[in-house]
Steps between C-alpha positions, in 0.01 A plus 500: 500500500625852423559760767390855443777620712755396258447759215798370296321175439208466277324161497254321283350197662802452722755538217730802495455702193813577290587876517767716339620786725496846324562852623241765388504868563175677539403855575422528873131577451452187278698288739267607786193434286615157405584426874150614597329294225701182594418545867117544424518178298696314779806447264856610473632785302680264266204271458276802419734616239528147353128461480449834347774441242349162404155664462644777283680240275173298470322810387760564236472145363125553474545831325739345249267200445200743431705702257603184313135375498380830369767498227379160384124551556423873501407728776274377778141625469332709769299208606824286539666773687203541737489125551869499586458781747209317669711176527805686648266685762342157594840330524602784747183466692379837395151618417406531138583842373142617449441418880814685596393810306155500661657515841724789415215697341 
């Protein structure tokens, strides 16, 4: 079992994950914001950065795949875009866009 006290260990199902040590320089305000975000999520500064970087890379892969698809098939229609947005909101556990707009009105 992994101990939360040992922040240098990251475990997945009782196996220590492989990591490469890096030194990163950040503006003080950004470092403070990252520290606060990590603390709020109950994780470490490094783990928060790793999760955020992985998320950003996944988004970029998706953007490239969409660009390639549109190059081969033409632009997405408004209906396809609306369906994609609705699916994305649902996957994030968010309300449909029209419900969110009604609340803000």
